[in-house]
C-alpha positions in Angstrom: 0.2 0.0 -0.2 1.2 3.7 -0.9 2.1 5.9 2.0 -0.4 9.1 2.2 1.8 11.7 1.5 -0.8 14.4 3.0 -0.9 12.6 6.1 3.1 12.7 6.4 2.6 16.8 5.6 0.0 16.8 8.3 2.4 15.3 10.9 5.4 17.6 10.3 2.9 20.2 10.6 2.1 19.6 14.3 5.7 18.7 14.8 4.9 15.0 15.9 8.2 13.9 15.7 7.1 9.9 16.1 4.0 10.2 13.8 6.8 11.7 11.5 9.6 8.7 11.9 6.5 6.3 12.0 5.3 7.3 8.4 8.5 8.4 6.7 9.9 4.4 8.0 7.2 3.6 5.7 7.6 5.5 2.9 11.5 5.0 2.8 10.6 0.9 2.9 8.3 1.7 -0.5 10.3 4.1 -2.5 14.2 2.6 -1.5 15.0 1.0 -4.2 12.7 3.2 -7.0 13.4 6.2 -9.2 10.5 8.4 -10.0 9.4 8.5 -14.0 6.7 7.9 -16.4 7.1 4.8 -18.3 5.5 5.9 -21.3 7.8 8.7 -21.8 10.4 6.9 -21.3 9.8 3.9 -23.7 9.0 7.2 -26.1 12.6 8.5 -25.7 14.5 5.6 -26.2 12.6 4.9 -29.6 13.4 8.7 -30.2 17.3 8.3 -29.2 16.9 5.2 -31.2 15.5 7.1 -34.6 18.3 9.8 -34.1 21.1 7.3 -34.2 19.7 5.6 -36.8 19.4 9.2 -38.8 22.8 10.6 -37.6 25.1 7.7 -37.2 26.1 9.3 -34.0 24.3 9.7 -30.8 23.1 13.2 -31.1 20.6 13.3 -28.7 21.6 12.7 -25.1 18.8 12.5 -22.6 19.8 14.4 -19.8 18.4 11.6 -16.9 15.4 8.8 -17.0 13.5 11.3 -14.4 13.7 14.3 -16.5 11.4 14.9 -19.6 8.7 17.1 -21.2 5.4 15.0 -21.5 3.6 17.8 -23.5 1.1 17.9 -20.9 -0.1 21.3 -19.5 -1.7 19.6 -16.4 0.4 19.3 -13.3 0.9 16.1 -12.0 -0.5 15.9 -8.4 2.3 13.3 -7.3 4.7 15.4 -8.2 3.6 18.4 -6.6 3.4 16.3 -3.3 7.1 15.1 -3.7 7.9 19.0 -4.1 5.2 19.9 -0.7 7.0 17.0 1.1 10.8 18.3 0.0 10.3 21.6 0.9 8.4 20.8 4.7 11.0 18.3 5.4 14.1 21.0 4.7 12.1 23.5 6.9 11.4 20.4 9.5 14.9 19.4 9.9 16.3 23.0 10.0 14.2 24.7 13.0 16.3 24.9 16.0 14.1 22.3 17.7 16.0 19.3 18.7 15.1 16.3 16.9 15.6 12.7 17.7 18.5 11.0 15.8 16.1 8.3 14.6 14.1 10.8 13.1 16.5 13.1 11.2 17.7 10.3 9.8 14.4 8.7 8.6 14.0 12.8 7.0 17.1 12.6 5.5 16.8 9.2 3.7 13.5 10.4 2.3 15.0 13.6 1.2 17.8 11.3 -0.4 15.2 9.5 -2.5 13.8 12.8 -3.2 16.6 13.7 -5.0 16.7 11.2 -7.3 13.9 12.8 -9.3 15.1 15.9 -11.5 11.4 17.2 -11.3 11.0 17.5 -7.8 14.6 19.3 -7.1 13.0 22.9 -7.0 12.9 22.9 -3.0 16.6 21.4 -3.3 18.1 23.7 -5.2 18.0 26.4 -3.0 20.7 28.4 -0.9 19.0 27.2 2.1 18.5 23.7 1.6 22.1 23.5 0.3 23.2 24.9 3.1 21.0 22.9 5.5 22.1 19.9 3.5 26.3 20.7 4.3 25.2 21.5 7.7 23.8 17.7 8.1 27.0 16.4 6.4 29.8 18.4 8.7 30.4 20.6 6.1 31.8 23.9 7.1 30.9 27.0 4.3 32.8 29.5 3.8 31.0 32.9 3.5 30.3 34.1 0.1 32.1 36.8 -1.2 29.8 38.9 -3.3 31.0 41.9 -5.5 30.2 45.2 -4.8 28.1 47.4 -7.1 27.8 51.0 -7.4 24.9 52.3 -6.8 23.6 49.6 -4.9 22.7 50.9 -1.5 20.0 48.5 -0.3 21.1 45.6 1.7 18.7 42.2 1.6 17.1 41.7 4.5 14.2 38.8 3.4 16.1 35.5 3.2 19.4 36.7 4.8 21.7 34.1 6.0 24.1 35.6 9.0 27.5 33.5 9.3 29.9 33.4 12.4 32.6 31.7 12.9 33.7 30.2 16.1 36.1 27.7 16.6 36.3 26.1 13.4 32.7 26.2 13.3 30.4 27.9 10.9 26.9 28.8 12.7 24.5 30.3 10.6 20.7 31.1 10.6 18.0 31.9 8.1 15.9 34.9 9.3 13.0 34.1 8.0 12.0 31.8 10.7 13.6 28.2 9.5 16.8 28.5 11.4 19.4 25.7 9.7 21.3 24.0 12.3 25.1 24.6 13.2 27.5 22.6 10.9 29.8 19.9 12.3 32.8 20.8 14.3 35.8 21.0 11.6 37.3 18.1 14.0 40.0 17.4 17.2 43.2 16.0 16.3 46.7 17.2 16.2 48.1 20.1 13.9 50.4 19.8 11.3 50.5 17.0 8.0 52.1 14.1 7.3 55.6 14.2 6.3 55.4 15.8 2.6 52.1 17.5 2.9 52.7 21.1 4.2 50.2 22.7 6.5 46.4 21.8 6.9 45.4 25.6 6.9 43.2 26.3 4.2 44.0 29.4 2.2 42.0 32.5 3.5 42.2 34.6 0.3 39.4 34.2 -2.0 40.4 31.9 -5.0 39.8 32.6 -8.5 37.2 30.5 -10.1 38.6 31.0 -13.6 38.3 27.9 -15.8 40.8 24.8 -15.3 41.1 24.5 -18.6 41.4 20.9 -18.9 38.6 18.3 -20.0 37.6 16.3 -16.7 37.2 12.7 -18.0 38.3 10.5 -18.2 38.4 9.6 -20.1 40.6 10.0 -19.4 37.2 8.8 -17.6 37.3 8.9 -16.4 37.6 8.6 -17.4 37.8 8.3 -15.6 33.4 9.0 -17.0 29.7 9.2 -15.7 26.8 7.8 -18.1 25.0 10.9 -18.8 22.0 8.4 -20.5 21.5 6.9 -17.2 19.9 8.8 -14.3 22.4 8.9 -11.5 21.7 8.7 -7.6 24.4 7.6 -4.6 23.1 4.5 -4.8 24.3 3.7 -8.2 27.8 3.2 -8.7 29.0 5.9 -10.8 32.3 4.9 -13.1 35.0 7.3 -13.6 34.6 9.9 -16.0 33.6 12.9 -16.1 29.8 14.3 -16.8 29.4 17.9 -18.4 26.5 19.4 -17.0 24.0 19.8 -19.5 23.7 24.0 -20.4 25.2 26.3 -18.6 24.4 27.5 -15.5 22.2 30.0 -14.5 23.4 33.3 -12.6 23.9 33.7 -9.4 21.0 34.2 -7.0 20.7 35.7 -3.5 20.7 33.3 -0.5 16.9 31.7 0.1 16.1 30.3 3.4 14.2 26.3 3.0 10.9 28.1 3.6 11.0 30.0 0.1 9.8 27.7 -2.4 10.5 29.5 -5.8 9.3 27.7 -8.4 12.7 26.8 -10.0 12.8 26.7 -14.0 14.2 23.3 -14.2 11.1 22.1 -12.1 8.2 21.4 -14.8 4.8 21.1 -13.7 4.0 18.4 -16.1 5.0 14.6 -14.9 3.4 12.7 -17.9 0.3 11.9 -18.6 -1.5 8.8 -19.6 -3.2 5.9 -18.0 -1.0 5.3 -14.9 0.7 8.7 -14.7 4.0 8.4 -13.2 5.1 5.2 -11.8 8.0 3.8 -10.1 10.9 1.7 -11.7 13.5 -0.5 -9.3 16.5 1.2 -8.9 19.8 -0.4 -7.8 20.3 -0.3 -4.2 23.8 0.8 -2.4 26.1 -2.1 -1.9 27.6 -0.7 0.4 24.3 -0.6 2.9 24.3 -4.1 2.4 27.8 -5.0 3.5 27.8 -2.5 6.3 24.4 -4.2 7.7 25.9 -8.0 6.8 29.2 -7.4 8.4 29.5 -8.0 12.1 31.0 -5.2 14.7 29.6 -2.5 16.3 27.2 -0.3 14.2 27.8 3.1 13.3 26.8 5.6 15.2 23.2 7.8 14.8 25.4 10.7 14.1 27.4 9.1 11.2 24.3 7.7 10.1 22.7 11.4 9.6 25.8 12.7 7.6 26.2 9.6 5.3 22.3 10.4 4.5 23.0 14.1 4.2 26.0 13.5 1.6 24.0 11.0 0.0 21.5 14.0 -0.9 23.9 16.9 -1.9 25.6 13.9 -4.1 22.3 13.4 -6.1 21.3 16.9 -5.9 24.8 18.1 -7.2 24.7 15.6 -10.4 21.2 16.4 -11.1 21.2 20.3 -11.3 23.2 22.7 -12.9 21.6 25.1 -10.9 22.7 23.7 -7.4 26.6 23.1 -9.1 26.5 26.9 -9.7 25.0 27.6 -6.1 27.6 25.5 -4.2 30.5 26.6 -6.0 28.6 30.3 -5.0 28.4 29.2 -1.6 31.9 27.7 -1.5 31.5 24.7 0.4 34.3 22.9 -1.8 36.6 24.5 1.0 34.6 23.0 3.7 34.5 19.5 2.1 38.2 19.7 1.4 39.0 20.9 5.3 36.8 18.3 6.8 38.3 15.7 4.4 41.9 16.7 5.4 41.1 16.6 9.3 40.0 12.9 8.6 42.7 11.9 6.7 44.9 13.2 9.2 43.0 11.7 12.0 43.8 8.3 10.4 40.4 6.4 11.2 38.5 6.9 7.6 34.7 6.8 8.8 31.7 5.4 7.0 30.9 9.0 5.1 34.3 9.7 3.7 33.4 7.5 0.3 30.3 9.9 0.1 32.9 13.3 1.2 35.5 11.9 -1.7 32.4 11.4 -4.1 30.6 14.8 -3.7 34.6 16.0 -4.0 34.7 14.2 -7.7 31.2 15.4 -8.7 32.1 19.3 -8.0 35.6 19.3 -9.8 34.1 16.9 -12.6 31.2 19.4 -13.3 32.9 22.6 -12.2 36.0 23.7 -14.1 36.3 26.8 -11.5 36.5 24.1 -8.7 39.0 22.0 -10.3 42.1 24.9 -10.1 40.3 26.0 -6.7 41.2 22.8 -5.3 44.4 22.3 -6.7 45.5 26.0 -5.0 44.1 24.8 -1.6 46.6 21.8 -1.7 44.2 19.1 -3.2 46.8 17.4 -4.8 48.8 17.0 -1.8 45.6 16.0 0.6 44.2 13.1 -2.1 47.8 12.0 -2.2 48.1 11.3 1.4 44.3 9.8 1.6 45.7 7.5 -1.3 48.4 6.3 0.4 45.8 6.2 3.8 43.8 3.7 1.4 46.9 1.4 0.4 48.3 1.4 3.4 51.3 2.4 2.3 54.2 3.8 4.7 57.5 5.6 4.5 60.8 3.7 4.7 64.2 4.9 5.5 65.1 6.3 2.5 62.0 8.2 2.2 60.5 5.9 -1.1 57.3 4.5 -0.3 56.8 0.9 0.8 53.9 -1.6 1.3 52.5 -3.5 4.9 54.5 -3.7 7.7 58.0 -4.1 8.0 59.0 -7.8 7.0 55.8 -8.6 5.8 55.8 -10.1 2.6 53.9 -10.3 0.1 51.4 -7.0 1.3 47.6 -8.3 2.0 45.2 -7.4 -0.3 43.4 -4.3 0.3 40.2 -4.4 1.5 37.1 -3.3 -0.4 36.1 0.1 1.4 39.3 1.1 0.9 39.5 0.9 -2.7 36.1 2.3 -3.1 38.0 5.4 -1.4 40.5 5.1 -3.6 38.8 5.0 -7.1 37.2 8.1 -5.7 40.5 10.0 -5.0 41.7 8.3 -8.4 39.2 10.2 -10.4 39.5 13.6 -8.5 43.1 13.5 -9.1 42.7 12.9 -12.4 40.3 16.2 -12.9 42.8 18.5 -10.8 46.0 17.2 -12.8 44.6 16.6 -16.0 46.5 20.5 -17.3 49.5 19.7 -15.6 51.2 18.0 -18.6 51.1 21.2 -20.7 53.0 23.4 -19.0 56.3 22.5 -17.2 56.2 22.2 -13.4 58.1 23.9 -11.1 60.5 22.5 -8.7 57.7 22.0 -5.5 55.2 20.4 -7.9 57.4 18.2 -9.6 58.6 16.7 -6.1 54.7 16.8 -5.4 54.1 14.9 -8.6 56.9 12.5 -8.1 55.5 11.5 -4.5 52.5 11.0 -6.1 53.8 9.1 -9.2 55.9 6.6 -6.3 52.3 6.3 -4.6 50.6 5.3 -8.3 53.3 2.7 -8.9 51.8 1.0 -5.3 48.2 1.4 -7.4 49.4 -0.8 -10.3 51.2 -3.3 -8.6 48.9 -4.5 -5.3 46.3 -6.9 -4.7 42.9 -6.3 -4.1 40.1 -8.4 -2.6 37.6 -7.2 -5.0 38.8 -8.7 -8.4 36.7 -5.8 -10.5 37.9 -3.2 -8.3 41.7 -4.2 -9.0 41.0 -3.5 -12.4 39.0 -0.2 -12.2 41.7 1.1 -9.7 44.6 0.4 -12.5 42.4 2.0 -14.9 42.0 5.6 -12.8 46.0 4.9 -12.1 46.9 5.0 -16.0 44.4 8.0 -16.4 46.3 10.0 -13.6 49.6 8.8 -14.8 49.0 10.0 -18.4 48.0 13.5 -16.9 51.2 14.2 -14.9 54.4 15.6 -16.4 56.5 13.2 -18.1 59.6 14.1 -16.4 58.0 13.3 -13.2 57.7 9.4 -14.4 61.2 8.0 -13.5 60.0 6.9 -10.0 57.9 4.4 -11.9 61.4 2.7 -12.5 62.3 2.6 -9.1 62.7 -0.4 -6.4 65.0 -3.2 -6.1 67.1 -3.8 -9.1 65.1 -5.6 -12.0 66.3 -7.6 -15.4 66.6 -4.4 -17.6 69.8 -1.9 -16.8 69.5 -2.3 -13.3 66.0 -0.6 -13.2 62.6 -2.3 -11.8 60.1 -3.3 -14.4 57.3 -4.2 -12.1 55.8 -1.9 -12.5 55.8 -1.8 -17.0 54.8 -5.5 -16.7 51.7 -4.5 -14.7 51.2 -2.0 -17.0 51.5 -4.6 -20.2 49.3 -7.3 -18.6 47.0 -4.3 -18.2 46.7 -3.5 -22.0 46.8 -7.2 -22.9 43.6 -7.3 -21.1 41.8 -4.4 -21.9 42.7 -5.3 -25.5 41.1 -9.0 -25.1 38.1 -7.6 -23.5 37.4 -5.0 -26.7 34.9 -3.4 -25.2 34.9 0.8 -25.3 38.9 0.8 -26.9 38.3 4.7 -26.9 37.9 5.0 -23.7 39.3 2.1 -21.7 42.6 1.4 -24.2 43.8 4.6 -25.4 45.1 5.7 -21.7 47.6 3.0 -21.3 48.5 2.9 -25.1 49.7 6.5 -24.9 51.5 6.1 -21.2 53.7 3.6 -22.9 54.4 5.3 -26.0 55.3 8.3 -24.0 57.2 6.2 -21.4 59.3 4.7 -24.3 60.1 8.3 -25.9 61.5 9.3 -22.8 63.0 6.0 -20.7 64.9 3.7 -22.7 65.0 0.9 -20.4 61.2 0.7 -20.9 61.5 0.9 -24.7 63.6 -1.8 -24.4 62.0 -3.9 -22.1 58.5 -3.7 -24.3 60.0 -4.1 -27.7 61.2 -7.9 -26.5 57.7 -8.7 -24.7 55.7 -7.0 -28.1 58.3 -7.2 -30.8 60.5 -10.2 -30.3 62.8 -11.0 -33.3 60.7 -12.3 -36.4 61.1 -16.3 -37.1 57.5 -17.2 -38.8 57.0 -15.3 -41.9 54.6 -17.6 -43.6 51.9 -15.6 -41.4 50.4 -12.2 -42.0 51.7 -9.2 -39.1 47.7 -9.4 -38.1 47.4 -12.9 -37.8 48.0 -15.5 -34.4 47.3 -14.6 -30.9 50.6 -12.8 -29.9 50.6 -9.4 -28.8 52.2 -8.1 -31.6 49.3 -9.6 -33.7 46.6 -7.9 -31.9 48.2 -4.6 -31.8 49.0 -4.5 -35.5 45.2 -5.3 -35.7 44.1 -2.3 -34.1 46.2 -0.3 -36.7 43.4 -1.0 -39.1 40.3 -0.3 -36.2 37.4 1.5 -37.9 38.3 4.7 -34.7 40.7 6.9 -35.7 42.4 7.5 -32.5 42.7 3.6 -31.3 44.6 3.0 -34.7 46.8 5.8 -34.3 47.4 5.0 -30.7 48.4 1.2 -31.5 50.3 2.4 -34.2 52.5 5.2 -32.9 53.6 2.4 -30.3 55.0 0.0 -32.4 56.6 3.3 -34.2 58.1 4.2 -31.6 58.9 0.8 -30.6 60.8 0.4 -33.8 62.8 3.7 -32.6 60.5 5.3 -35.6 62.3 3.7 -38.1 60.2 3.3 -41.2 61.8 0.0 -42.9 61.7 -1.5 -39.2 58.2 -0.7 -38.9 57.4 -1.8 -42.5 59.3 -5.2 -41.3 57.1 -5.6 -38.2 53.7 -4.4 -39.3 53.9 -4.7 -43.2 53.5 -1.9 -45.7 50.0 -2.1 -46.0 49.1 -1.4 -42.3 51.8 1.1 -41.8 50.7 2.9 -44.8 47.8 5.5 -42.8 50.9 6.3 -39.9 53.5 7.1 -42.6 51.0 8.9 -44.9 50.2 10.9 -41.8 53.7 11.7 -40.8 55.0 12.1 -44.5 57.2 9.0 -44.6 55.7 7.0 -47.2 59.0 7.2 -49.2 61.0 6.0 -46.1 63.3 7.3 -43.8 66.3 6.1 -42.1 65.9 7.3 -38.3 63.7 9.5 -36.2 63.1 13.5 -36.7 65.6 15.6 -35.7 65.0 17.3 -32.7 63.0 14.5 -31.8 63.6 11.7 -29.4 67.1 10.6 -29.7 67.1 6.6 -30.4 70.4 4.5 -29.3 72.0 3.0 -32.3 71.9 -0.7 -31.8 70.8 -2.7 -34.8 68.2 -5.2 -34.9 69.5 -8.8 -35.1 67.6 -11.1 -37.7 67.2 -14.4 -37.3 68.4 -17.1 -39.2 64.7 -18.0 -40.7 63.7 -14.5 -41.0 67.3 -14.0 -43.3 66.3 -17.3 -45.2 63.4 -16.2 -46.5 63.7 -12.2 -46.5 63.9 -12.0 -50.2 60.4 -13.3 -50.9 59.1 -11.6 -48.3 55.8 -9.4 -49.5 56.6 -5.9 -48.1 52.7 -5.0 -48.5 51.7 -8.2 -46.6 54.8 -8.5 -44.4 54.6 -12.3 -45.0 56.4 -14.8 -47.6 53.7 -15.3 -50.5 53.1 -18.0 -52.5 54.4 -17.6 -56.4 51.8 -16.3 -59.1 51.5 -17.3 -62.5 52.8 -14.2 -64.8 49.6 -12.5 -66.0 51.7 -11.1 -68.7 53.0 -14.1 -69.8 53.0 -14.7 -74.0 52.0 -11.5 -74.6 53.8 -9.3 -77.2 54.9 -5.8 -76.4 52.5 -4.2 -78.1 49.9 -6.2 -76.4 51.3 -4.5 -72.8 51.7 -1.3 -74.5 47.9 -1.8 -75.1 46.7 -3.4 -72.4 48.5 -0.4 -70.4 46.5 2.3 -72.4 43.3 0.6 -71.4 43.9 0.6 -67.5 44.8 4.4 -67.6 41.8 4.7 -69.5 39.9 2.9 -66.9 41.4 4.8 -64.1 40.7 7.9 -66.0 37.0 7.5 -66.4 36.4 6.4 -62.5 38.3 9.7 -61.3 36.2 12.4 -63.6 33.0 10.4 -62.0 34.8 11.3 -59.1 35.0 6.9 -57.8 38.6 7.4 -57.1 40.9 10.2 -56.6 44.4 9.8 -58.1 47.0 10.6 -55.5 50.9 11.1 -56.1 53.5 11.2 -53.2 55.6 14.8 -53.3 58.4 15.4 -52.6 58.1 15.8 -48.5 56.7 12.3 -48.5 52.7 13.2 -48.5 50.5 12.2 -50.3 48.6 14.9 -53.0 45.7 14.7 -55.2 47.1 14.2 -58.9 45.5 17.7 -60.3 46.2 17.0 -64.3 48.4 14.0 -64.6 46.0 11.5 -65.2 42.4 13.1 -64.9 43.3 16.1 -68.0 44.1 13.7 -70.9 44.0 15.1 -74.3 41.6 14.6 -76.8 43.5 12.5 -79.0 43.8 9.6 -76.2 40.1 9.9 -75.2 39.4 9.5 -78.9 41.9 6.6 -79.1 40.0 4.6 -76.3 36.7 5.3 -77.9 38.1 3.7 -81.0 39.7 0.9 -78.8 36.2 0.1 -77.0 34.4 0.0 -80.5 36.8 -2.4 -82.2 36.4 -4.4 -78.5 32.5 -4.7 -79.3 32.9 -5.4 -82.9 35.4 -8.6 -82.0 32.8 -9.8 -79.6 30.1 -9.7 -82.2 31.3 -11.2 -84.5 
């Protein structure tokens, strides 16, 4: 039986906490695993997306969410209005100075989390008062927003004003409209100072600039880190790496407003879908973290932690689903308070059950608001997240200031717990967002030391084992994304450690990257998003480190022995990469060809030897190397002069290898055997005429190689035949027809 929302609203108006808790418990049980949307409208939108794809062959139509649609009806949906009224009443109820029992507060916040899944009902949740209320219950201290003073503006906003007071690391704010928001939780306690290599814990007091970070947050890299914008997001659904782009630019900043003031948001639609059944409920995905915490033994979490977790989940949903909320969260300076909270928790050394959702919110803010990436980076965000990542992996600082795994004398280190790996994934996604632009500019001495320390921690991300096998590959994928964003000169620490088999350096990290690349190639899914980052990382590492290139060359391009197969045939890693050189995705084939080309020291002859001229033609044409060149470009990477040793099998068959296919071809009969010279010349003229006709009809375009090694159209050399040649072709065709008639 569906809960009666009107009855819940009446209980809230009376202030009957016991009845409110009972009614909300029933509501939360029914709607705990559901999302609000109209089934008929959902089917219509999916069909529209399919039609757009068939028409344009690209996914130009990207819906915002399954809960965000226009039904075309002018009639307001009563259920939607009830949800909006319930959200507004709950925000006012939890924002009063009247103390609430922990169970009542937890039930209210859980209901708000369920309501925050519906984009149409977000109007009451995207106001400044609502965001500050949720942040306060989540333990986030919001810094006072700075408003620019304009000339001629003498009147002050009195209605819905927020009064701030900072006392002992605690910010207290009240809504003068009559619904005072609760005081934010204290920033925390503990000793001053940070871990080694971190720096000070205090955040800067100056207003940080909000300029564009100049980087793409995803992910992709994912991210790459990237969240799938086709699927509706809530904290209950695990978001993959990547960086979603908000649909539409955020609106202008608005004055703070309290939870009692419920303006009609321009993004709140009055129609929730018409039709027989009205808005229905669809089953969602329950938060797996709750199932694990309930099923595991030990002491249950405190009521305060449960309330903080529910508030953070709601904030994540609201920030992701509403560009207006993203804009207001930036204006209200929630990021400094969130980062300060994380710094104190990481310093304490004991992560709470809320830290995962704090990291998730930090990722969403940096992914959706470019100016916050730069702000977090300026507030020592890289150092903070590096320390948090080291804590997740249980990496300790050794005597020689290198990072070591596990306890002294413990070999091998234990697998990383599931909860720790989940936090590490969120940290890696955020690190990619704020370091993506680092490769574009050379770092100074301080940043270089910071990035080298981060790369040292990332090396352990590749080498450690994890309790959850799926998390193992996901952590490695996000690690590759972050490594790709770091300056190349800071990646030499990947070869540090015990002496290995290549020039006295350790190849464990490179071997882990190679195995990761093989696994991604075998799966063959989303190669552009999942494979190209590791291909680019290995390519750049080979250019910068001779030991890495030498090791990968022996693993990928061993000396040729079997020349009976084409280079793209066979199960070897070389064969798989050569097959990718003709992949339909341009970026995938370019990255695969670039890696093989660098492994061949950018030598054209050696590149053709291992891949075949047909497979290599694309990269050679793009670089202007179709005419061949003995070595690398002047000013480019300098390679050693060691020669490519050939095996006895290759030397014996070298003269019979077809350079186009890269293998020994079976002998074919001579098609011109028995023809006179006149017949050969006549056949050649006939072929030229056929090519000329195809060129005039724009079926093909004849190309020629210029002096710089690049292809260019043969403007008049073939297409502009003389009139005599054309008449001769017509005469020859007429003679052929007469011979056939006879």
